[in-house]
C-alpha positions as CSV (number, residue, x, y, z in Angstrom):
1,M,48.3,-73.8,-49.0
2,D,51.8,-73.4,-47.6
3,Y,52.1,-70.1,-49.4
4,I,49.1,-68.8,-47.5
5,N,50.6,-69.9,-44.2
6,Y,53.9,-68.1,-45.0
7,A,52.1,-65.0,-46.0
8,I,50.1,-64.9,-42.8
9,F,53.2,-65.5,-40.8
10,A,55.0,-62.7,-42.6
11,L,52.2,-60.3,-42.1
12,L,52.0,-61.2,-38.4
13,L,55.8,-60.7,-38.0
14,L,55.6,-57.4,-39.8
15,F,52.7,-56.3,-37.5
16,M,54.7,-57.3,-34.4
17,M,57.8,-55.4,-35.6
18,K,55.9,-52.3,-36.4
19,R,54.1,-52.4,-33.1
20,F,57.1,-52.9,-30.8
21,V,60.2,-51.6,-32.6
22,P,61.0,-48.0,-31.4
23,V,60.2,-45.3,-33.9
24,K,63.2,-43.4,-35.3
25,G,63.4,-39.9,-33.8
26,I,61.8,-40.9,-30.5
27,R,64.2,-41.2,-27.6
28,N,63.3,-43.7,-24.8
29,I,64.5,-43.1,-21.3
30,S,64.0,-44.8,-17.9
31,T,62.3,-43.1,-14.9
32,A,65.8,-42.8,-13.3
33,E,67.0,-40.8,-16.3
34,L,63.9,-38.7,-16.1
35,K,64.9,-37.5,-12.6
36,N,67.8,-35.6,-14.2
37,E,65.6,-33.9,-16.7
38,L,62.7,-32.6,-14.6
39,N,64.2,-29.3,-13.5
40,D,65.0,-28.1,-17.1
41,K,62.6,-25.3,-17.9
42,K,63.4,-25.6,-21.6
43,K,61.6,-28.9,-21.7
44,Q,57.9,-29.8,-21.7
45,F,56.5,-32.7,-19.7
46,I,53.1,-34.3,-20.6
47,D,51.1,-37.1,-18.9
48,V,48.8,-38.7,-21.4
49,R,46.7,-40.6,-18.9
50,T,43.0,-39.8,-18.1
51,P,42.2,-36.9,-15.9
52,G,41.2,-39.3,-13.1
53,E,44.4,-41.2,-13.3
54,F,46.4,-37.9,-13.3
55,K,44.4,-36.5,-10.4
56,S,45.0,-39.6,-8.2
57,N,48.8,-39.6,-8.7
58,H,51.1,-37.6,-10.9
59,I,54.7,-36.4,-11.1
60,S,55.2,-32.7,-10.3
61,G,56.0,-30.7,-13.4
62,F,53.9,-32.8,-15.8
63,K,50.8,-31.4,-17.5
64,N,47.8,-33.6,-18.2
65,V,47.1,-34.0,-21.9
66,P,44.9,-37.1,-22.2
67,L,45.8,-39.3,-25.2
68,H,42.4,-38.9,-26.8
69,Q,42.8,-35.1,-26.8
70,L,46.5,-35.0,-27.8
71,T,45.9,-33.9,-31.4
72,Q,43.7,-30.9,-30.4
73,K,45.9,-29.9,-27.4
74,S,49.2,-30.3,-29.3
75,K,48.7,-26.7,-30.4
76,E,49.4,-25.7,-26.7
77,L,52.9,-27.3,-27.0
78,A,56.0,-25.7,-28.5
79,K,57.4,-27.7,-31.4
80,D,60.8,-26.2,-30.8
81,K,61.1,-27.7,-27.3
82,E,61.7,-31.3,-26.3
83,V,58.6,-33.1,-25.1
84,F,58.7,-35.8,-22.5
85,V,55.7,-38.2,-22.6
86,I,54.6,-40.5,-19.8
87,C,51.6,-42.6,-19.0
88,Q,50.9,-45.5,-16.5
89,S,53.0,-48.2,-18.0
90,G,54.6,-46.9,-21.3
91,M,52.1,-48.1,-23.9
92,R,50.0,-45.0,-24.3
93,S,53.0,-42.7,-24.1
94,Q,54.6,-44.7,-26.9
95,K,51.4,-44.2,-29.0
96,A,51.4,-40.5,-28.0
97,S,55.0,-40.1,-29.0
98,K,54.3,-41.6,-32.5
99,E,51.3,-39.2,-32.8
100,L,53.5,-36.2,-31.9
101,K,56.0,-37.3,-34.5
102,K,53.3,-37.3,-37.1
103,L,52.2,-33.8,-36.0
104,G,55.7,-32.4,-36.7
105,F,57.4,-32.6,-33.3
106,T,61.1,-33.5,-33.6
107,Q,62.3,-33.7,-30.1
108,I,60.2,-36.4,-28.4
109,T,61.2,-38.5,-25.4
110,N,59.1,-41.4,-24.2
111,V,59.5,-42.5,-20.5
112,K,59.6,-46.3,-20.4
113,G,57.6,-48.0,-17.6
114,G,55.6,-44.9,-16.9
115,V,54.3,-43.7,-13.5
116,S,54.3,-47.4,-12.4
117,A,58.1,-47.5,-12.8
118,W,58.4,-44.1,-11.2
119,R,56.7,-45.3,-8.0
120,A,58.6,-48.6,-7.9
């Protein structure tokens, strides 16, 4: 019975590590650091929130690509340019960053804290 408890604990620990540990190849920056990047025309900026969230409040220069449409709309993004990803709090953008990595993007930057941190 103890072995089962250890196995469950190990699986839970593995799940937590996989969920919260940053993915190799994805850079994480703060919203303060983002301010220095926004004027660079060589970079792409996407907001993965819903169209309603984006319409109510967004950062100038960001394009709305909802998370659920990311795979289809990724064809509109250049793989040779760095992609900055933001959402409301950082969870969806982290998921989107991982998806972009799987799709073959190599220069991906996730904005920690999202639009909430930007407004703060």
